[in-house]
C-alpha positions as CSV (number, residue, x, y, z in Angstrom):
1,M,-17.0,-12.9,32.2
2,N,-19.9,-15.1,32.9
3,S,-23.4,-13.4,33.7
4,N,-23.5,-14.5,37.0
5,T,-19.7,-13.9,37.7
6,K,-19.2,-11.2,40.8
7,P,-17.7,-8.2,39.1
8,K,-14.4,-7.1,40.3
9,K,-15.2,-3.9,41.2
10,S,-19.0,-2.9,42.2
11,L,-20.5,-0.2,40.3
12,Y,-21.5,1.4,43.5
13,V,-17.8,1.6,44.4
14,R,-16.8,3.0,41.3
15,V,-19.6,5.7,41.4
16,F,-18.8,6.6,45.3
17,S,-14.8,6.7,44.3
18,L,-15.4,8.9,41.2
19,V,-17.5,11.4,43.5
20,I,-16.2,11.2,46.9
21,I,-12.6,11.3,46.0
22,P,-13.1,15.0,43.8
23,S,-15.5,16.0,46.8
24,T,-13.2,15.2,49.5
25,L,-10.0,17.1,47.8
26,L,-12.6,19.9,47.0
27,M,-13.4,20.1,50.6
28,I,-9.6,20.1,51.3
29,A,-9.0,22.9,49.1
30,F,-11.9,24.7,50.9
31,I,-10.8,24.0,54.5
32,V,-7.3,25.2,53.4
33,I,-8.8,28.4,51.9
34,Q,-10.6,28.7,55.1
35,L,-7.6,28.3,57.4
36,G,-5.6,31.0,55.1
37,A,-8.5,33.4,55.3
38,E,-8.7,32.8,59.1
39,T,-4.9,33.3,59.5
40,R,-4.6,36.5,57.5
41,T,-7.7,37.7,59.8
42,I,-5.9,36.8,63.0
43,Q,-2.7,38.4,61.6
44,Q,-4.7,41.7,60.8
45,E,-5.9,41.6,64.3
46,S,-2.6,41.1,65.6
47,T,-1.2,43.8,63.6
48,S,-3.8,46.1,64.8
49,R,-3.7,45.2,68.4
50,A,0.4,45.6,68.1
51,Q,-0.1,48.8,66.7
52,F,-2.0,50.0,69.5
53,A,-0.1,48.5,72.1
54,S,3.0,50.3,70.7
55,Y,1.4,53.7,70.5
56,I,0.4,53.5,74.1
57,L,4.1,52.1,74.9
58,H,5.5,55.0,73.1
59,E,3.6,57.7,74.5
60,K,4.0,55.9,78.2
61,L,7.8,55.6,77.7
62,T,8.5,59.0,76.3
63,D,7.2,61.1,79.4
64,L,9.1,58.5,81.3
65,Q,12.4,59.0,79.6
66,K,12.0,62.7,79.9
67,S,11.5,62.2,83.5
68,G,15.3,61.4,84.4
69,L,14.2,59.0,87.0
70,S,17.0,56.1,87.7
71,P,17.0,52.8,85.6
72,S,15.6,50.9,88.6
73,I,12.9,53.1,89.4
74,L,12.1,53.3,85.4
75,A,11.9,49.9,85.2
76,N,9.1,50.0,88.1
77,K,7.2,52.3,86.1
78,I,7.5,50.6,82.9
79,E,6.4,47.4,84.9
80,E,3.2,49.2,85.9
81,I,2.2,50.5,82.5
82,S,2.8,47.1,81.1
83,K,0.6,44.9,83.8
84,P,-2.9,46.6,82.3
85,L,-1.9,45.9,78.8
86,I,-0.8,42.3,79.6
87,T,-4.2,41.6,81.5
88,N,-6.4,43.4,78.6
89,G,-4.7,41.0,75.9
90,L,-3.0,43.8,74.6
91,L,0.5,42.2,75.0
92,N,1.2,38.5,75.4
93,Y,4.7,39.3,77.8
94,M,7.3,41.8,78.5
95,I,10.6,41.9,79.4
96,I,13.2,44.4,80.4
97,F,16.8,44.0,79.5
98,Q,19.5,45.8,81.1
99,P,22.1,47.4,78.2
100,D,24.3,44.2,78.9
101,G,21.7,41.6,77.8
102,K,20.7,40.6,81.4
103,I,16.9,40.3,82.2
104,D,15.9,43.1,84.7
105,R,12.5,41.8,85.4
106,S,9.5,40.0,83.3
107,L,6.1,39.7,83.4
108,P,5.1,37.0,83.4
109,A,8.1,35.7,85.8
110,S,8.9,32.7,84.2
111,I,9.2,34.0,80.7
112,N,11.7,31.8,78.6
113,V,14.2,34.2,76.4
114,D,15.0,34.0,73.0
115,P,19.0,33.2,72.5
116,Y,19.4,35.7,69.9
117,D,17.9,38.7,72.4
118,T,21.7,39.6,73.8
119,D,22.9,40.1,70.2
120,K,20.0,42.3,69.5
121,I,20.5,44.4,72.7
122,R,24.2,45.0,71.5
123,E,22.9,46.0,67.9
124,L,20.4,48.2,69.3
125,E,22.9,50.3,71.8
126,V,24.6,51.1,68.5
127,S,21.9,51.6,66.2
128,A,19.6,53.7,69.0
129,K,22.6,56.2,69.3
130,L,22.6,56.6,65.2
131,D,19.3,56.9,64.0
132,H,17.2,57.7,67.0
133,Q,14.3,55.1,66.2
134,W,12.0,54.4,69.2
135,L,10.8,51.0,68.1
136,Y,12.8,48.1,66.3
137,S,11.1,45.0,65.0
138,Y,12.0,41.8,63.7
139,A,10.0,39.0,62.2
140,N,10.5,35.6,63.9
141,R,9.2,33.2,60.9
142,K,9.9,30.0,62.8
143,Q,8.1,31.0,65.5
144,R,5.6,33.2,63.8
145,K,5.7,36.1,65.8
146,I,7.4,39.7,65.6
147,D,9.9,40.7,68.2
148,V,9.4,44.2,69.4
149,Y,12.4,46.2,71.1
150,L,12.1,49.6,72.6
151,P,15.3,50.9,73.4
152,I,14.9,53.4,76.6
153,M,17.3,56.1,76.1
154,Q,18.7,58.9,78.8
155,N,21.1,61.7,77.6
156,N,21.7,59.7,74.4
157,E,22.9,56.4,76.3
158,M,20.3,53.4,76.2
159,V,19.8,52.6,80.0
160,L,17.1,49.8,79.5
161,V,15.5,47.8,76.4
162,Y,11.9,46.9,76.6
163,K,10.9,43.7,74.6
164,T,7.5,42.4,73.6
165,S,6.1,40.5,70.6
166,F,3.4,40.1,68.9
167,S,1.9,36.6,66.7
168,L,1.4,36.8,63.3
169,G,-1.2,34.2,63.4
170,K,-0.9,30.3,63.7
171,I,-2.6,27.7,61.9
172,S,-3.5,26.3,65.2
173,E,-5.3,29.6,66.4
174,A,-6.9,29.6,62.9
175,I,-7.8,26.0,63.5
176,K,-9.6,26.9,66.9
177,R,-11.5,29.8,65.6
178,S,-13.1,28.3,62.4
179,Y,-13.4,24.8,64.0
180,I,-17.0,24.5,64.1
181,S,-17.8,26.6,61.1
182,I,-15.3,24.3,58.9
183,W,-16.9,21.2,60.6
184,L,-20.6,22.1,59.6
185,T,-19.5,23.0,56.1
186,A,-17.7,19.6,55.9
187,L,-20.5,17.5,57.3
188,V,-23.0,19.3,55.1
189,I,-20.7,18.7,51.9
190,L,-20.4,15.1,52.6
191,S,-24.3,14.6,53.6
192,I,-25.1,16.4,50.3
193,V,-22.3,14.2,48.3
194,F,-23.4,11.0,49.9
195,Y,-27.0,11.2,48.9
196,L,-26.3,12.6,45.7
197,T,-23.8,9.5,44.9
198,R,-26.1,7.2,46.2
199,S,-29.3,8.4,44.2
200,L,-26.8,8.4,41.3
201,A,-25.3,5.0,41.6
202,K,-28.7,3.6,42.2
203,H,-30.0,5.3,39.2
204,L,-27.2,3.7,37.4
205,V,-27.0,0.5,38.9
206,S,-30.8,-0.5,39.2
207,P,-31.3,-0.2,35.3
208,L,-28.3,-2.1,34.5
209,L,-29.1,-4.7,37.1
210,K,-32.4,-5.5,35.6
211,L,-30.7,-5.6,32.2
212,N,-28.4,-8.4,33.7
213,E,-31.1,-10.3,34.9
214,A,-33.3,-9.9,31.3
215,S,-30.1,-11.1,29.8
216,Q,-30.1,-14.4,31.7
217,E,-33.8,-14.9,30.9
218,I,-32.7,-14.4,27.1
219,M,-30.1,-17.1,27.4
220,A,-32.4,-19.4,29.2
221,E,-34.5,-18.9,26.0
222,N,-37.2,-17.0,27.8
223,F,-37.7,-14.2,25.1
224,S,-40.9,-12.5,26.3
225,K,-38.8,-11.2,28.7
226,R,-38.7,-7.3,28.8
227,V,-37.2,-4.6,30.6
228,D,-39.0,-1.5,32.1
229,V,-36.7,1.5,32.5
230,N,-38.1,4.8,33.0
231,T,-35.2,6.9,33.3
232,G,-35.9,9.3,30.6
233,D,-32.1,9.3,29.6
234,E,-29.5,6.9,27.6
235,I,-30.2,3.9,30.1
236,E,-33.6,4.1,29.1
237,I,-32.6,4.1,25.4
238,L,-30.3,1.4,26.3
239,A,-33.3,-0.9,27.7
240,N,-35.8,-0.1,24.5
241,T,-32.6,-1.4,22.5
242,F,-32.2,-4.4,24.3
243,N,-36.1,-5.0,24.3
244,H,-36.2,-4.6,20.5
245,M,-33.2,-6.9,20.3
246,A,-35.1,-9.6,22.3
247,E,-38.1,-9.0,19.9
248,K,-35.7,-9.7,16.9
249,I,-34.1,-12.9,18.5
250,A,-37.8,-14.3,19.3
251,E,-38.3,-13.7,15.5
252,M,-34.8,-14.9,14.4
253,K,-35.5,-18.3,16.4
254,M,-38.7,-18.6,15.0
255,I,-37.4,-18.3,11.6
256,A,-34.6,-20.5,12.1
257,Q,-36.6,-23.3,13.4
258,N,-39.2,-22.7,10.3
259,A,-36.5,-22.3,8.2
260,N,-36.6,-24.4,4.9
261,P,-33.3,-26.9,5.2
262,L,-32.6,-26.9,1.3
263,T,-32.7,-23.0,1.1
264,H,-32.4,-21.7,4.4
265,L,-35.2,-19.2,3.8
266,P,-37.9,-18.2,6.5
267,G,-40.6,-20.4,6.4
268,N,-44.5,-20.1,6.5
269,I,-44.8,-19.0,10.0
270,A,-42.3,-16.1,9.3
271,I,-44.1,-15.7,5.8
272,E,-47.5,-15.2,7.7
273,S,-45.9,-13.0,10.5
274,D,-44.3,-10.4,8.0
275,I,-47.8,-9.9,6.1
276,S,-49.7,-9.8,9.4
277,R,-47.3,-7.1,10.7
278,R,-47.8,-5.2,7.3
279,I,-51.5,-5.5,7.8
280,K,-51.2,-4.3,11.5
281,F,-49.3,-1.3,10.7
282,G,-51.0,-0.4,7.6
283,A,-48.1,-0.6,5.5
284,K,-48.7,-0.7,1.4
285,F,-47.3,-3.6,-0.3
286,V,-47.7,-6.3,-2.7
287,V,-47.3,-10.2,-2.1
288,I,-45.9,-12.2,-5.1
289,H,-46.1,-15.9,-5.3
290,S,-43.5,-17.7,-7.0
291,D,-43.9,-21.1,-8.6
292,L,-42.1,-23.0,-11.5
293,D,-43.8,-24.2,-14.4
294,N,-42.6,-27.8,-15.5
295,F,-40.7,-28.7,-12.5
296,K,-42.0,-31.6,-11.6
297,A,-40.8,-33.1,-15.0
298,F,-37.4,-31.6,-14.8
299,N,-37.3,-33.4,-11.5
300,D,-38.3,-36.6,-13.0
301,A,-35.9,-36.4,-16.0
302,Y,-33.1,-35.4,-14.0
303,G,-33.3,-36.5,-10.9
304,I,-33.8,-35.1,-7.2
305,E,-30.5,-33.3,-6.8
306,K,-31.0,-31.6,-10.1
307,G,-34.3,-30.4,-8.8
308,D,-32.6,-29.4,-5.7
309,Q,-30.1,-27.3,-7.8
310,A,-33.1,-25.6,-9.4
311,I,-34.8,-25.0,-5.9
312,K,-31.7,-23.3,-4.9
313,L,-30.8,-21.6,-8.1
314,T,-34.1,-20.0,-8.1
315,A,-33.7,-18.7,-4.4
316,Q,-30.6,-17.3,-5.4
317,I,-32.3,-15.4,-8.2
318,L,-35.1,-13.9,-6.0
319,K,-32.4,-12.6,-3.6
320,D,-30.3,-11.2,-6.0
321,A,-33.4,-9.3,-7.5
322,L,-34.3,-7.8,-4.0
323,E,-31.0,-6.7,-3.3
324,A,-30.5,-5.2,-6.7
325,K,-34.0,-3.6,-7.1
326,G,-35.8,-3.9,-3.6
327,T,-35.3,-2.2,-0.2
328,Q,-34.1,-3.3,3.2
329,T,-37.7,-3.8,4.2
330,D,-38.6,-6.5,1.4
331,F,-39.2,-10.0,2.6
332,L,-38.6,-13.7,0.7
333,G,-39.8,-16.7,2.2
334,H,-39.8,-20.5,1.0
335,E,-43.0,-21.9,1.5
336,G,-41.7,-25.7,0.3
337,G,-40.8,-27.3,-2.7
338,D,-40.7,-25.0,-5.7
339,D,-43.2,-22.5,-3.9
340,F,-41.6,-19.0,-2.7
341,V,-43.1,-15.7,-1.7
342,V,-41.8,-12.1,-2.0
343,V,-43.0,-9.3,-0.2
344,T,-42.2,-5.8,-1.5
345,T,-43.4,-2.2,-1.9
346,P,-45.7,-1.5,-5.0
347,K,-43.2,0.7,-6.8
348,N,-40.7,-1.8,-7.0
349,A,-43.0,-4.9,-7.9
350,E,-42.6,-4.5,-11.7
351,S,-38.5,-3.9,-11.6
352,I,-37.9,-7.0,-9.2
353,T,-40.0,-9.5,-11.2
354,N,-38.7,-7.9,-14.3
355,Y,-35.2,-9.1,-12.8
356,I,-36.4,-12.3,-11.9
357,I,-37.9,-13.6,-15.3
358,K,-34.7,-12.4,-17.5
359,E,-32.5,-14.0,-14.7
360,F,-34.3,-17.1,-14.6
361,D,-34.9,-17.6,-18.0
362,E,-31.0,-17.0,-18.8
363,K,-30.0,-19.3,-15.8
364,I,-32.2,-22.1,-15.8
365,K,-31.2,-23.6,-19.0
366,L,-27.9,-24.2,-17.6
367,L,-29.1,-27.2,-15.5
368,Y,-30.2,-28.8,-18.9
369,N,-28.3,-30.9,-21.0
370,E,-26.7,-29.8,-24.6
371,K,-29.4,-31.6,-26.5
372,D,-32.6,-30.5,-24.3
373,R,-31.2,-26.8,-24.5
374,Q,-31.3,-26.9,-28.2
375,N,-34.6,-28.6,-28.6
376,G,-36.3,-25.9,-25.8
377,Y,-38.2,-29.3,-24.4
378,I,-37.4,-32.4,-22.6
379,M,-39.4,-35.6,-23.3
380,G,-41.4,-36.9,-20.4
381,H,-44.7,-38.0,-19.2
382,E,-47.4,-35.6,-18.5
383,R,-48.9,-35.6,-14.8
384,R,-52.3,-36.3,-14.4
385,A,-54.5,-34.2,-12.0
386,S,-53.8,-36.4,-9.1
387,G,-49.8,-35.9,-9.6
388,E,-49.2,-39.4,-11.1
389,S,-47.6,-39.5,-14.6
390,E,-47.2,-43.3,-14.9
391,G,-48.7,-44.7,-17.8
392,T,-49.2,-41.4,-19.6
393,P,-47.4,-40.9,-22.9
394,L,-44.5,-39.4,-23.4
395,T,-44.8,-35.9,-24.8
396,R,-42.7,-32.7,-25.1
397,I,-42.5,-30.7,-22.2
398,P,-41.2,-27.2,-22.4
399,L,-38.0,-26.1,-20.3
400,M,-38.9,-24.6,-17.2
401,S,-40.2,-21.1,-16.8
402,I,-41.5,-19.1,-13.8
403,S,-44.9,-17.9,-13.0
404,L,-45.3,-14.8,-10.6
405,A,-48.4,-14.1,-9.4
406,G,-49.0,-10.9,-7.1
407,I,-51.6,-9.0,-5.2
408,S,-51.6,-5.7,-3.3
409,N,-53.3,-3.5,-1.0
410,E,-52.5,-0.5,-3.0
411,N,-56.4,-0.3,-4.2
412,L,-57.6,-3.2,-2.2
413,D,-58.3,-3.7,1.5
414,F,-57.3,-7.0,3.5
415,A,-57.9,-7.8,7.2
416,S,-55.9,-10.6,7.4
417,Y,-53.1,-13.1,6.3
418,A,-55.8,-15.9,4.9
419,E,-58.0,-13.5,3.0
420,I,-54.7,-12.7,1.0
421,T,-53.7,-16.1,0.5
422,N,-57.6,-16.9,-0.8
423,R,-57.0,-14.1,-3.1
424,L,-53.9,-15.0,-4.2
425,V,-55.0,-18.7,-5.5
426,E,-57.1,-17.0,-8.2
427,M,-54.0,-15.1,-9.4
428,K,-51.8,-18.2,-9.1
429,H,-54.0,-20.1,-11.6
430,K,-53.9,-17.2,-14.0
431,A,-50.5,-17.1,-14.2
432,K,-49.8,-20.8,-14.8
433,E,-52.4,-20.7,-17.7
434,I,-50.1,-18.4,-19.5
435,R,-47.0,-20.2,-21.1
436,G,-43.8,-18.9,-20.5
437,S,-42.5,-16.7,-17.3
438,V,-44.8,-14.4,-16.5
439,F,-45.9,-11.9,-13.6
440,I,-49.6,-10.8,-13.3
441,C,-50.8,-8.8,-10.3
442,K,-54.2,-7.7,-8.8
443,R,-53.8,-4.2,-7.2
């Protein structure tokens, strides 16, 4: 996806979804639990109210049953007893049935009768004579209530049936009673979740937007762009990694622009940058300058193509030496022509240069023809100090060798790259004065 393309899903939306949805489910669970608890409380209150009302009715009706009053007068008395109980909220209603199931009276007068009341009364007429219970209750789960029937007995005969009911506690009642607390709690939870989600989204999205903007700057080759993120977490680590990557890209671009076209090794700018960085951070190092002896005579005798092969071979030997004997922090650069620079640690300098000399002396011979290899020299014109060879007599020129001149800050102090190169000139001259492949170093 292009960096300027609008994402299919905003990270803000995704964060909100990840937080809001679980929070909403938790809030729903809380409401269900709250309503369940409130419903149980209502049921307990209803049960207590039913027990209390039933006890009062039992006491009153027991006295009336013993009075010997006629069913009509008895019904009037029961109605008078029930009125204050309904007024005080202990009873919701009352119905007095005759033994045949017909309504004698009710409070309130327009009460709806359940269709199964007649069947229940017929059952009571038989049951009351046998077990002599004073109260019969039936759970009506559909309407969430308990129907209570009290048979009024005289001389072991049921003359009236008193009916009332008690609510088991409805969800609607629970909602009404806990409406304010539920919504206040929900509002607080949603406010907190919204604030935390917004803060989290901002914490995540803002640095990522900065990283995206910086990435576009890098794509536009503005390698100086950096991201300032101080979150103290993985996002800050990511931003620091991005900044380090930007530095490396800038360095790689510089190296690529300055790289030698023949060997593709870093050029003079990269060489100076590497050595200057080591000086800045106080690292101990050795700078080794590599130069081929008798290269110009070989180039004149065998041609430019063979000369390029000699330079490529030298570059490969130097690479192999660093891989075999060096470390990941070592550096290899190509100043141009047959001049190379190796930067390594003091303890690895000897093993690296020994490897280079051994490999070079073995492999460079393969670039010569059989006759020159057996002779150990080629016939050529020596060059004057000006570099010209025209007019000079033919002479025997030894096969190519490699001169390695080194200088280290192990016991010396260098303040700049220029100071090192100036001191290195002396070591180059000394190395060139020695016949054959050699390594000399000033430490």
